[in-house]
C-alpha positions in Angstrom: 73.7 -32.6 -83.7 72.1 -31.5 -80.6 73.6 -28.2 -79.4 74.7 -27.9 -76.0 72.3 -25.9 -75.0 69.7 -28.0 -75.8 71.7 -30.6 -74.3 71.8 -28.4 -70.8 68.0 -27.5 -71.1 67.2 -31.8 -71.4 69.2 -32.0 -68.4 68.1 -29.1 -66.5 63.8 -30.4 -67.7 65.2 -33.8 -66.3 66.5 -32.3 -63.1 63.9 -30.2 -62.3 61.4 -32.9 -63.6 62.8 -35.1 -61.0 63.0 -32.3 -58.4 59.1 -31.5 -59.3 58.6 -35.7 -58.6 60.5 -35.7 -55.4 58.1 -32.8 -54.7 55.2 -34.4 -55.5 56.0 -37.4 -53.7 56.8 -35.3 -50.3 53.4 -33.7 -50.6 51.8 -37.0 -51.3 53.7 -38.2 -48.4 52.6 -34.8 -46.3 48.6 -36.1 -48.1 49.0 -39.7 -46.9 50.0 -38.5 -43.4 47.6 -36.4 -42.9 44.6 -38.6 -44.1 46.1 -41.5 -41.5 45.9 -38.7 -38.7 42.3 -37.9 -39.9 41.0 -41.5 -39.9 42.6 -42.0 -36.5 40.9 -38.9 -35.2 38.0 -40.3 -36.5 38.5 -43.6 -35.2 39.1 -42.0 -31.5 36.2 -40.3 -31.8 34.3 -43.5 -32.8 35.7 -45.2 -29.7 34.7 -42.2 -27.4 31.1 -42.2 -28.7 30.7 -46.0 -27.9 32.3 -45.7 -24.8 30.0 -42.9 -24.2 27.1 -45.1 -24.9 28.6 -48.0 -22.8 28.9 -45.6 -20.0 25.2 -43.7 -20.3 23.4 -47.7 -20.5 25.7 -49.2 -17.8 24.4 -45.7 -15.6 20.8 -46.7 -16.5 21.1 -50.1 -15.8 22.6 -49.1 -12.2 19.8 -46.4 -11.7 17.5 -49.1 -12.8 18.8 -51.6 -10.3 19.1 -49.6 -7.2 15.5 -48.1 -8.2 14.2 -51.6 -7.6 16.8 -52.6 -5.2 15.1 -49.1 -2.9 11.3 -50.0 -3.9 12.1 -53.7 -2.7 13.8 -52.1 0.6 10.6 -50.0 0.8 8.4 -52.9 0.6 10.4 -54.9 2.7 10.7 -52.5 6.0 7.0 -52.1 5.3 6.4 -55.8 5.6 8.6 -55.6 8.7 7.0 -52.7 10.1 3.5 -54.5 9.5 4.2 -57.7 11.0 5.8 -56.0 13.9 2.5 -54.0 14.7 0.4 -57.4 14.3 3.3 -59.3 16.4 3.0 -55.8 19.3 -0.8 -56.1 19.4 -0.8 -60.0 19.7 1.6 -59.7 22.7 0.2 -56.6 24.1 -3.5 -57.9 24.1 -1.8 -61.6 25.4 -0.4 -59.7 28.1 -3.2 -57.6 29.3 -6.1 -60.3 29.0 -5.1 -61.4 32.9 -5.3 -57.9 34.0 -8.7 -56.7 31.7 -10.4 -60.4 32.8 -9.5 -59.2 36.6 -10.7 -56.0 35.9 -14.0 -57.3 34.6 -14.5 -59.6 37.0 -13.9 -57.1 39.9 -15.9 -54.6 38.2 -18.8 -57.9 37.8 -18.2 -58.5 41.4 -19.1 -54.8 42.8 -22.0 -54.5 40.4 -23.4 -58.2 42.1 -22.7 -56.6 45.5 -24.7 -53.4 45.0 -27.2 -55.1 43.5 -27.8 -57.7 46.6 -27.5 -54.5 49.2 
């Protein structure tokens, strides 16, 4: 025949075990939540690292394109200046040709006249 105290003890043990089990479950829940937060934080860190890499790639590409653009613009300016200089020299030579021809003719006539005198 079980003792009343023994029965109470076993009921107390069951309650304590249930309480402990409940506490264990709560601890597991807390651990699960902590692990889940850690996973989320790790994912956020990875996402930010990937974003940073992509920003760096974009910045590098943008800088490369800017450098190429600047080089092409510099070359274009030089080409335009060279072409403009050549065109202006030709125009100047053409516009001065009659004046130079006249001066040469006058100088030759004066020289001829001097020799005749």
